C-alpha positions as CSV (number, residue, x, y, z in Angstrom):
1,M,54.7,97.7,147.4
2,I,55.4,100.5,149.9
3,A,58.9,99.2,150.5
4,R,59.7,99.2,146.8
5,H,58.2,102.7,146.4
6,D,60.4,104.0,149.3
7,A,63.5,102.4,147.8
8,A,62.7,103.9,144.4
9,V,62.2,107.4,145.9
10,A,65.5,107.1,147.8
11,D,67.3,106.0,144.6
12,K,65.9,109.0,142.6
13,I,66.9,111.4,145.4
14,V,70.5,110.1,145.3
15,G,70.5,110.1,141.5
16,A,69.3,113.7,141.4
17,I,71.9,114.9,143.9
18,M,74.7,113.1,141.9
19,E,73.4,114.6,138.6
20,A,73.2,118.1,140.1
21,N,76.7,117.8,141.6
22,A,78.1,116.7,138.2
23,S,76.4,119.7,136.5
24,L,77.5,122.5,138.7
25,V,78.1,125.8,136.9
26,P,78.6,129.4,138.1
27,A,75.2,131.1,138.6
28,H,73.6,134.3,139.6
29,L,70.4,134.5,141.8
30,G,67.8,137.2,142.0
31,A,64.4,137.4,143.6
32,A,61.1,139.3,143.5
33,R,57.8,139.4,145.3
34,G,54.4,140.1,144.0
35,E,50.8,138.9,144.3
36,G,49.1,135.8,143.3
37,T,45.3,135.8,142.9
38,I,44.1,132.2,142.7
39,N,43.9,131.3,146.4
40,I,41.3,131.9,149.2
41,N,40.8,130.8,152.8
42,R,39.3,127.4,152.7
43,R,38.0,127.1,156.3
44,V,34.2,127.5,156.1
45,R,32.9,128.4,159.6
46,A,30.2,126.4,161.3
47,K,26.9,128.3,161.1
48,D,23.2,127.8,161.6
49,G,23.7,124.2,162.6
50,R,25.9,123.5,159.7
51,P,29.3,122.0,160.6
52,A,32.6,123.6,159.7
53,A,33.8,122.4,156.3
54,V,36.5,122.7,153.7
55,G,35.5,125.1,150.9
56,R,35.6,128.9,150.4
57,N,35.7,131.5,153.1
58,P,36.0,135.0,151.5
59,E,36.2,136.6,155.0
60,G,39.0,134.4,156.2
61,T,42.7,135.2,156.4
62,V,44.5,134.8,153.0
63,D,48.2,135.2,152.1
64,R,48.6,136.1,148.5
65,E,52.3,136.9,148.5
66,L,53.9,135.3,145.5
67,I,57.7,134.9,145.7
68,V,60.0,134.0,142.8
69,F,63.7,133.2,142.8
70,R,65.4,133.2,139.4
71,I,68.7,131.5,138.7
72,D,70.8,132.4,135.7
73,D,74.1,131.0,134.3
74,A,77.1,133.2,133.9
75,Q,75.9,134.5,130.6
76,G,72.5,135.5,132.0
77,K,70.5,132.6,130.5
78,P,67.8,131.4,132.9
79,L,68.5,128.0,134.4
80,A,65.7,127.7,136.9
81,V,62.7,129.6,138.4
82,L,61.6,128.8,141.9
83,V,58.0,129.8,142.7
84,N,56.7,130.0,146.2
85,F,52.9,130.4,146.9
86,Q,50.4,129.0,149.3
87,C,47.4,127.1,147.8
88,H,46.3,123.5,148.0
89,G,46.4,121.6,144.7
90,T,42.8,120.6,145.2
91,V,41.0,122.0,142.2
92,L,40.3,118.5,141.0
93,A,38.4,116.2,143.4
94,Y,36.1,113.2,143.6
95,E,34.5,113.8,140.2
96,N,37.9,113.6,138.5
97,K,39.3,110.3,137.4
98,T,42.5,111.7,135.7
99,I,46.0,111.6,137.3
100,S,46.9,115.3,137.1
101,P,49.3,117.8,138.5
102,D,46.3,120.1,139.1
103,W,46.9,123.8,138.7
104,I,50.6,123.5,139.6
105,G,51.4,121.7,136.5
106,M,50.0,124.4,134.3
107,T,51.8,127.1,136.3
108,R,55.1,125.4,135.7
109,K,54.4,125.0,132.0
110,V,53.5,128.7,131.5
111,I,56.7,129.8,133.3
112,E,58.9,127.4,131.2
113,D,57.3,128.6,128.0
114,S,58.0,132.2,129.0
115,L,61.6,131.6,129.9
116,P,62.9,129.0,127.4
117,G,65.5,126.6,128.8
118,A,64.6,127.3,132.5
119,L,63.2,124.6,134.8
120,A,60.3,125.8,136.9
121,L,60.0,124.4,140.4
122,Y,57.1,125.0,142.7
123,F,57.7,125.3,146.5
124,Q,54.4,125.0,148.4
125,G,54.1,127.7,151.1
126,A,52.1,127.7,154.4
127,A,48.9,126.4,152.7
128,G,47.2,124.6,155.6
129,D,44.2,126.9,155.4
130,Q,44.6,128.1,151.8
131,G,42.8,126.6,148.9
132,P,42.0,127.5,145.2
133,M,39.4,130.1,144.4
134,E,37.5,127.3,142.6
135,G,37.9,123.8,143.8
136,F,36.6,120.3,144.2
137,T,35.5,119.8,140.7
138,G,36.0,117.3,137.9
139,D,36.4,120.0,135.2
140,L,40.0,120.0,133.9
141,A,39.5,123.4,132.4
142,V,39.5,124.9,135.9
143,P,43.0,123.9,137.1
144,H,44.3,124.8,133.6
145,R,42.8,128.3,133.9
146,L,44.0,128.9,137.5
147,G,47.4,127.5,136.7
148,R,47.7,129.9,133.7
149,I,46.8,132.8,135.9
150,L,49.4,132.2,138.5
151,G,51.9,131.1,135.9
152,H,51.7,134.4,134.1
153,Q,51.9,136.3,137.4
154,A,55.0,134.3,138.3
155,A,56.5,134.6,134.9
156,A,56.1,138.4,134.9
157,L,58.0,138.5,138.2
158,A,60.7,136.2,136.9
159,L,61.2,138.3,133.7
160,S,61.5,141.5,135.9
161,I,64.4,140.0,137.9
162,E,67.9,141.1,137.2
163,T,70.2,138.5,138.7
164,V,73.2,140.8,138.1
165,R,73.1,144.2,139.8
166,R,73.3,147.1,137.4
167,E,73.0,150.9,137.5
168,P,72.7,153.6,134.8
169,F,75.9,155.6,134.2
170,F,75.4,159.2,132.9
171,E,77.9,160.2,130.2
172,G,76.5,163.5,129.0
173,F,73.9,164.6,126.4
174,V,73.2,163.9,122.7
175,E,71.7,166.4,120.3
176,S,68.8,164.8,118.5
177,T,65.1,165.5,117.9
178,A,65.0,165.8,121.6
179,Y,67.9,166.7,124.0
180,Q,68.7,163.2,125.2
181,A,70.7,162.1,128.2
182,K,73.5,159.7,127.2
183,Q,73.8,156.8,129.6
184,H,74.8,153.2,129.7
185,W,74.0,150.4,132.2
186,R,77.0,149.1,134.0
187,V,77.4,146.2,136.4
188,K,77.3,147.6,139.9
189,G,79.1,144.7,141.5
190,P,78.5,141.1,142.6
191,R,75.6,140.3,144.8
192,D,76.1,138.9,148.3
193,A,77.0,135.3,147.8
194,T,77.0,134.2,151.5
195,L,75.7,130.6,151.8
196,R,74.7,129.5,155.3
197,F,72.4,126.9,156.7
198,A,70.8,126.4,160.1
199,T,68.3,124.0,161.6
200,V,66.5,123.6,164.9
201,T,64.2,120.9,166.2
202,V,61.2,122.6,167.9
203,Q,59.5,120.6,170.6
204,A,55.9,121.4,169.9
205,P,53.3,120.9,172.6
206,P,50.8,118.1,172.1
207,R,47.1,118.6,171.7
208,T,44.9,118.3,174.7
209,Y,41.1,117.8,174.7
210,T,38.4,119.1,177.1
211,R,35.5,117.0,178.3
212,E,33.2,119.1,176.1
213,E,35.3,118.4,173.0
214,L,35.3,114.6,173.7
215,A,31.6,114.7,174.4
216,R,31.0,116.5,171.1
217,M,33.0,114.0,169.2
218,E,31.2,111.1,170.9
219,R,27.9,112.6,169.7
220,Q,29.3,112.9,166.2
221,V,30.3,109.2,166.2
222,A,26.8,108.3,167.5
223,D,25.1,110.4,164.8
224,A,27.3,108.8,162.1
225,E,26.5,105.3,163.4
226,A,22.8,106.0,163.3
227,A,23.1,107.4,159.8
228,V,24.8,104.2,158.6
229,K,22.2,102.0,160.2
230,K,19.3,104.1,158.8
231,L,20.5,103.5,155.2
232,G,19.7,99.8,155.2
233,P,21.1,97.1,152.8
234,N,19.4,98.6,149.6
235,A,20.8,102.1,150.0
236,D,22.4,104.0,147.2
237,R,26.0,102.9,146.8
238,W,27.5,106.4,146.8
239,E,25.4,107.6,149.8
240,K,26.4,104.5,151.7
241,H,30.1,105.1,150.9
242,Q,29.9,108.7,152.2
243,A,28.1,107.6,155.4
244,E,30.6,104.9,156.2
245,A,33.6,107.2,155.4
246,R,32.2,109.8,157.8
247,L,31.8,107.1,160.5
248,R,35.4,105.9,160.1
249,R,36.7,109.5,160.2
250,F,34.9,110.4,163.4
251,S,35.7,107.0,165.0
252,D,39.4,107.3,164.3
253,L,39.4,110.8,165.7
254,L,37.6,109.8,168.9
255,R,40.1,106.9,169.3
256,S,43.1,109.3,169.1
257,W,41.4,111.9,171.2
258,R,40.9,109.4,174.0
259,N,44.5,108.5,173.9
260,P,46.4,111.7,173.2
261,R,50.1,112.0,173.1
262,T,51.7,113.3,176.3
263,E,55.2,113.9,175.0
264,T,56.2,116.9,172.8
265,L,56.2,116.5,169.1
266,P,59.5,117.3,167.3
267,V,59.3,119.6,164.3
268,D,62.4,120.2,162.3
269,V,62.6,123.9,161.1
270,Q,65.3,124.6,158.5
271,A,66.7,127.9,157.2
272,L,68.9,128.6,154.2
273,R,70.6,131.9,153.4
274,I,71.7,132.6,149.8
275,G,73.2,136.1,150.0
276,E,70.4,138.6,150.6
277,Y,67.7,136.1,150.3
278,A,66.5,133.2,152.6
279,L,64.3,130.1,152.6
280,V,62.6,128.6,155.6
281,A,61.1,125.1,155.6
282,M,59.2,122.9,157.9
283,P,57.2,119.7,157.7
284,G,53.4,119.3,157.8
285,E,50.7,121.7,156.7
286,P,51.3,125.0,158.5
287,F,48.5,127.6,158.4
288,S,49.2,130.8,156.4
289,G,49.5,132.9,159.5
290,I,52.7,131.0,160.4
291,G,54.4,131.7,157.1
292,A,53.2,135.3,156.9
293,A,54.6,136.1,160.4
294,V,58.0,134.5,159.6
295,K,58.3,136.3,156.3
296,K,57.2,139.7,157.7
297,A,59.9,139.6,160.5
298,S,62.7,138.3,158.3
299,P,65.8,140.5,158.1
300,F,66.4,139.4,154.5
301,A,65.2,141.2,151.3
302,V,63.1,138.3,150.2
303,T,62.2,135.2,152.2
304,M,60.4,132.0,151.0
305,F,58.5,130.0,153.6
306,C,57.8,126.4,152.7
307,G,55.6,123.8,154.4
308,Y,55.4,120.1,153.4
309,S,59.2,119.9,153.7
310,S,62.0,117.7,155.2
311,G,59.9,114.5,154.9
312,S,59.5,113.9,158.6
313,G,56.6,114.4,160.9
314,G,53.9,116.9,160.5
315,D,50.2,117.4,160.1
316,Y,48.0,120.5,160.1
317,M,49.4,123.2,162.4
318,P,46.7,125.9,163.0
319,I,47.4,129.2,164.5
320,A,46.1,129.5,168.1
321,S,42.9,131.6,167.2
322,E,41.6,128.9,164.8
323,Y,41.2,126.1,167.4
324,E,37.9,127.5,168.7
325,H,36.4,127.2,165.2
326,G,37.0,123.4,164.9
327,G,36.8,121.9,161.5
328,Y,38.7,119.3,159.5
329,E,42.2,120.7,160.0
330,V,41.8,121.5,163.7
331,E,40.2,118.1,164.5
332,R,43.1,116.1,163.1
333,S,45.9,118.3,164.3
334,P,48.2,116.7,166.9
335,Y,49.6,120.1,168.0
336,G,48.6,122.2,171.0
337,T,47.5,125.8,170.7
338,G,51.1,127.1,171.5
339,A,52.8,125.2,168.7
340,A,52.4,127.8,165.9
341,D,53.8,130.6,168.0
342,L,56.7,128.5,169.1
343,V,57.6,127.6,165.5
344,I,57.3,131.3,164.5
345,R,59.7,132.4,167.2
346,E,62.3,129.7,166.4
347,A,62.1,130.3,162.7
348,Q,62.6,134.0,163.2
349,A,65.6,133.3,165.5
350,L,67.1,131.1,162.8
351,L,66.9,133.9,160.3
352,R,68.5,136.4,162.7
353,K,71.3,133.9,163.3
354,L,71.9,133.5,159.5
355,K,71.9,137.3,159.1
356,D,74.4,138.0,161.8
């Protein structure tokens, strides 16, 4: 089944490339940045004996930068809208039994309704520690509401973009009820159309574990084993399922922690320049601090940062300061504390290279 799925995906990728190549048309690109308001830091800190968890952390770091690229044809008709934001598509959770595009599907629909004929594409940002303001529910109304919010925010940005540079040209005055300036908007000139690509394979340091960390994980496994045994054969089915899942998770983590990788982990970082704009992509689930740092230092007018890309390698990549807080993302990350800073430096270097 997996082999058939992989073959089908490869066929669809090839087909999409062939279709796109056969449909090439002259186009103009513009970009804008704004704010999205549906995400929040999802790493709840351990407190008062309560373990770290995935949920809502209003005091945590959050990146709400919303970036939109708009592509028009030669006549100014929108062809596509690319939306870049950082938020897990995890509004719907264990209570939900419906196959759904979560909030992202509604965001795309709102954009396409606002710009008829345009295809809306969503590019996930550095969302490793970013989740929806309201999540893990079975209520379909919630992803629809959040998706509409971000969809309208993105659509407003897309509608504000002028893909062709214009400027007002003053031609004098006109006598009317008011003394009016006579001016017309004229094309200022073509945008920068430089197209360049660069990539680098970053050798990220592997994760290492202290004796204290191993001892803590061993205690968690022992506690999980005791919890399973305590339930007995007549336990509630759902309660038993959760206890066994917790034991499997901690046991798998302990097994990998006892046999950590010693070699570096390759991370492919890619950068694309399209005129005065840029896009950076990497695999895995980078924390928002990585994307924010790369975007802030970029020499381009607008830069998208995308995680979950290139289809190879990757897992959660926390920033160095998050390791001490533990939690789901940190526990399963294969990367050492210096990985994020290394990726940031290499991505920034790629952007400088494309700009020069």
